[in-house]
Structure formats: structure tokens, C-alpha cells
N, C-alpha and C positions, 0 to 999 in steps of 0.2 A: 411109517406114521403111529401103526393101532397100538405100538407097542409104549408111545412118548404119552407119561398121565398128559389128562385134559389140562390142569393147573397149569401146568409148564406150555402147552401146547397155545393159550390161551393169555401170555406176558406179551404184552405192547412191545415192541423194538423202541430203541429210545430215539427221540427224536433228535434232529441235526441242530445244533446251537445256531441262532439265529445269527447272521452278518450286522445286521443293525447295528444290532447291541454290543459288537465289537469295537465301531466305528464311535459309537456315543462315549464306552470307553477311554479310547481311545485318546476321544478330542478333551476329554473332563481332564485327563491327567496333561496334556498338554497345555491348558488352560491353568493348570495349578502351577505347571514348573516355570510358564509363563509370570504366573503373580510372585511366584516365589524369588523369579532372578529380578524382577523389578523393585520387590522389596530391598531383598541385597546392595544393588545399585544404590538406592534410594538412603538405606541407612549406613552406606559408605560413603556418599557424596555429603550429607549429613554430619559425621565424624570429622569427615576433611574440612567440614567451613565451622566447624567450635575448633579443631587443633591453629585454623587460619589465623581465625580472632581472639584465641589464645595468645597467640604470637604476634599479632598485631598490637593488641595491650600492650603487651612483657616486652619486647620492642621495636617502639617505632622508629619506621623508617626516620633518618637522618637528615634535617632540613636546613638551610641557609638561610638562617634568619637575616633579613634587609636590618642595615642600619637606620636606626633612629636619626628623625629631622636632626635633633640634636646632639647626636653625634657626627654628624654629617658634618654640621657645623665648625664643628670643635675639630674637625680635621682637615679643613679649608685652609690652606694656606696663599697667599697670595708675594710672591718678592720676596718669600721666607719671611713675612708675618701672618699669625694666625686670624682668624675671624673670629669674634665675638661680639656680643650682646650688649646692646647699650642701657645705661642705667636708666630707669626710667624718675621724672622731673622730679617726683614726688619723695625720693630715696633720697634725694641731695640738698646738702644743708653748708651754709659758707664757712669755712677756715681762716677769713681773714675779714676786717672789717667793714670794706667796701663792699664785701660780695660777690667780686669777681673770683674768687679760687672756692670751688666748691667740690668736694669730695661724696658719697656717700657715707649717710649717716654714722656706722660703724666706723668707719676710717677714719671719718674726721675727729670724732670723741679722743682713736687712739693714737691721729696725727698730734693734736692739741695736749695728751700726756705727753705725747712724746720731746715734742716740742720743749715742753714747761721743764722739765725731767733733764732735756740739755743745758740750759737757762739756767739752771738752779746749778750749774759745773762748766758757765762761762762760754757757752757754746753756742751760736747763732745760726738756728736752723731759720729761711727762709723758703717759704713756698713760691718759687715760680707760677707752677704749671698743674691743675689739679683734672677736673672733670672740661671734658671737650667733646659738644656733641659732634656728631657726625659729617654733619654739613660744615663747621668748623674745618675736620677735617680734609672734607672737598676743596675747601680754599684753600688749606697750607700745602697741598698735593698737586690739584689739576692747574690752579690759576695762577700758583707761584709757576711751578713748571712751563707753565705755555710765557708767563711775564719773563724768566730765564732762557728758554731753549732749550730745556731739559727736555732729553728721554726719559721712559719711565723707569729704568735703571737708575740711573746717574741722580733721578729726584728721590728715589730710594733711599739713596745713601743718606737722606737729611730727614725725610719725612714718612712717614707708614701711608697705605692706600685709605682713603676713607672704609670703615668698618673693619680695617684690620688694626689701630690701633688701639693701647691699652687704655688710653687717654677714658675714652667713650665710653669705659664700665664703670667709672668711677670707682675707682682703687687705686689708681696709678697719680703720684705725684712726682715731679723736678723737683728737687731738693737745691738750693744755694747756702752757699756760708756768709751772711751778713758780712763779716768782715772782710771775708776777702771776694769781694764779688766780681773781678774779672775773671774770676774759674766757670762764673755760671756756663752749663751746659757746655763744661768743656772736659774732654778726660785728664787735663790735670787739677778738676776738680778734688780726683782719689789724694794730694797731696796735701789738704787743707784740714783743720783741727775739727771740722764741721762733719768731711767722710770719715774720718776717722773714729767719732766717736759713736755715728752710725754703726759703720763696721763694727763694732760691740758693743754695740746696744738695740738696734734696729728690731733683731728678733725679739726680744721683750714686752714689744709693742706691736707684733706680729706681721712686721713690714720685711721686705725682702727683697732683694738687686733684682733686678729683673734681667737684666742684662750684661754679668757679668764677663771678664775676658775669657775667651774661646769658650764660648757658650755654642751649645751642641745647634741653636735654633739657627747660626750662622750672621747675627744682629751685632751692630758695631756694640763695644763697648761703652757703655753710659753707666757712670759711678751714681751719677744726678740722679737718676728714673728707681724709681720707686714705688711697689706696688702690695696694697693692704690684702693678707692670707687669712685673717684670723675669726671667719667662721665659713660654715657650710656652705653660703651662697658663693662666696669669694673664692675658696678652696678649689667646686668646683668651675667656676670659671678660668680658674690658667691650668688645672690640671685632670680634669674629668675627661677622656678618652684619647688622650695624647701623652700618658705615661709620663708625667710632670715634664716633660719638654725634653724628655729623654730620648730626641727624634736625632736623625744623622741629621747632618748638617748642609741648609738646604740648598747656600751659596758658598762659591769658593771664597778661601779670604784666610786669612790668622785668625777674627776671633778679637783682633784688640782694635786699636784706633786706625786699622787699616781697610779694616774688612767693609761689606758692601752694604749694610746697611744702618741707620741710626733714626730713633726715632723720637723727635723733636718736637 
């Protein structure tokens, strides 16, 4: 021991590191790791939420739209006839002197012009029936059906159910030949000069035949029944949501005078 220098003999030994410090360091590191992991998960969730929001905005899930009440009404059929909205009274004006036959204003004006043009060529167009209220149609369908002991389909051969007649739209008119009255409301009307003139000229006044032969609606051939389609409202009434009547035949039959329905 005497040989060892005093300076060296007096160097204190290194104290062992405290285990408490190691525990603290370990806990701190673990806490930092958990915090980093939580931050990573939160970032990932935020990124995923942002992507989903972008996808939802760019490509919304397809939905099936419910048909509007108006479209549903136009698609409604009964015994081969379509449902139509009724003309408001304020829109109706007379086309004859005694006021008994009325049409909507636009249709009435066009009809008068058409009849005058026909008269100049020696053709007598005679209006037989124009606007009929739904109450009028109730009588023609239900009460006459009961009086004659007809069933529903049999009655539909000669009259449309109430709410399903073109007449209450105010755009439809039954026309006869003043020189051949025996053909009124008969398929034989198509052999009269009045029908031939209408066939050649009615479109110039925005009238068209409602029920031609073999019509896909399945309604009887009615050469006397014409409707006005000369403004947007009349066009929507007869064509909107039903493809211009390009429907399959509702009832069996040939589409001529032997078929199932006739709207008189």
C-alpha cells in the first residue's frame, strides 16, 4: 500500500447508478411511444375521413327517386283509359251561340278558325260534344250502366269512367258532318267529306285524332274524336310521362270498331 501514491489511493470509487432513474426514463420513453402511436392513429383516421368525404361528394350513392304526384296521375289507367286533370271553369269559353259546348280558350280559338276554313271549302264541321265535367261523366258511366244492366267493362265500350275522359280536359271535341248527320259518333264518319277534310287539315290547327285505328292504348277507333295539342299545357296533358301513348295495348282487341273501349 505504501508503494501506491497517495493521490491514487484517495480517488473515490464510482457509485452505482440509481435504479429509480432507469425506471423514470423507461416510463417517459413508454409514454412518448404511446403518444406517438395515438398521434399516428388519429392522423390515419383523419386521412380516411377526408377520403370518404371526397368520395361521397364526387360519387353520391344512387337513389331511386319517387315519382311525382303529377307523373303518377299520368301513369294511372283504368279500363284502358288514362286519368287527366280537369279544366278550370275560368279557362272555358263557348264555341256555339247557345253556350252549350265549351272548350279551353286556346282550343276554342283554334276550332273556330278551323271550322271557318272548312266552311270556305264547302265543308260543314259541326261540334257535337266538348267539355264535360267529371260529374257529367259519372252520370254517363255509372247511372247509364245501372239503367242498362251493364258490367264495368261492357260500359267502358261506350263511355270512359269519370276522371278518365279526355273531354273534361277542355281540349277534346267530338265533330260531325253537318251534311251527313247520320254518321255522327259512328265509325262510318270516316267516309264523310268532313272527316276527309279533317284528316288533311286538322294538324294545321293543332288538332289530332285521339283514337286512330289500332291505337296502342287499346281504345276503340273514333274518327269523330279530336283533341287540341297546340300549347305547352295541352301537350303536357296528353304526352307527358307516358311517351305520347306509346304504351302496350291495355285491352285485347283489334283497335278498330270491334275493340273494347269507346269514349263517347
